[in-house]
C-alpha positions as CSV (number, residue, x, y, z in Angstrom):
1,X,73.9,-0.8,-13.4
2,X,74.4,1.3,-16.5
3,X,75.9,-1.7,-18.5
4,X,72.8,-3.8,-17.5
5,X,70.5,-1.1,-18.8
6,X,72.5,-0.8,-22.0
7,X,72.5,-4.6,-22.5
8,X,68.7,-4.5,-21.9
9,X,68.2,-1.8,-24.5
10,X,70.3,-3.7,-27.1
11,X,67.8,-6.6,-27.0
12,X,65.8,-6.4,-30.3
13,X,62.7,-7.6,-28.4
14,X,62.9,-4.3,-26.4
15,X,63.2,-2.1,-29.4
16,X,60.2,-0.1,-30.5
17,X,61.5,0.0,-34.1
18,X,62.0,-3.7,-34.3
19,X,58.6,-4.5,-32.8
20,X,56.7,-2.0,-35.0
21,X,58.4,-3.3,-38.1
22,X,57.4,-6.9,-37.1
23,X,53.8,-5.7,-36.6
24,X,53.7,-4.0,-39.9
25,X,55.4,-6.7,-42.0
26,X,54.5,-10.0,-40.3
27,X,51.5,-9.0,-38.2
28,X,49.5,-7.5,-41.0
29,X,50.7,-9.6,-44.0
30,X,49.0,-10.3,-46.4
31,X,47.5,-6.9,-46.6
32,X,44.7,-7.5,-49.1
33,X,41.7,-8.0,-48.9
34,X,42.2,-7.6,-45.1
35,X,45.1,-8.3,-42.8
36,X,45.5,-12.1,-42.1
37,X,45.5,-11.8,-38.4
38,X,42.3,-9.7,-38.4
39,X,40.5,-12.4,-40.5
40,X,41.7,-15.1,-38.0
41,X,40.6,-13.1,-35.0
42,X,37.1,-12.7,-36.6
43,X,37.1,-16.4,-37.3
44,X,37.9,-17.3,-33.7
45,X,35.3,-14.8,-32.3
46,X,32.8,-16.3,-34.7
47,X,33.2,-19.7,-33.0
48,X,36.3,-21.0,-34.9
49,X,34.2,-23.4,-36.9
50,X,36.3,-25.4,-39.3
51,X,39.6,-24.1,-38.0
52,X,42.5,-26.6,-38.5
53,X,45.9,-26.8,-36.8
54,X,47.4,-24.7,-39.7
55,X,44.9,-21.9,-39.0
56,X,45.8,-21.9,-35.3
57,X,49.4,-21.8,-36.3
58,X,48.7,-18.8,-38.6
59,X,47.0,-17.0,-35.7
60,X,50.0,-17.6,-33.5
61,X,52.5,-16.5,-36.2
62,X,50.7,-13.4,-37.2
63,X,49.6,-12.5,-33.7
64,X,53.0,-12.9,-32.0
65,X,54.3,-9.4,-33.1
66,X,51.2,-7.8,-31.6
67,X,51.8,-9.7,-28.3
68,X,55.4,-8.4,-28.3
69,X,54.1,-4.9,-28.9
70,X,51.7,-5.2,-25.9
71,X,54.5,-6.6,-23.8
72,X,56.9,-3.7,-24.7
73,X,54.2,-1.2,-24.0
74,X,53.5,-2.7,-20.5
75,X,57.2,-2.8,-19.7
76,X,57.8,0.8,-20.8
77,X,54.7,2.1,-18.9
78,X,55.7,0.2,-15.8
79,X,59.3,1.7,-16.0
80,X,57.8,5.1,-16.5
81,X,55.4,4.8,-13.5
82,X,58.2,3.5,-11.2
83,X,60.3,6.5,-12.2
84,X,57.7,9.0,-11.0
């Protein structure tokens, strides 16, 4: 059991440091004038008029680290709640 937990913790997708680094570097790049993912989200919420396949790909690429962060948060909260 302990080796399974250790193997699970070695997975970079279960590491807070890795996921936060991805969010800061890939999730927010380019930083000026606003984070790219934020601009894409506003574009989609505004109706996604004129979005091309490349724009959707950008949204997926820049949004993926944030999805990983949400996933890790849910996993850790679920583990914490089960431990109570």
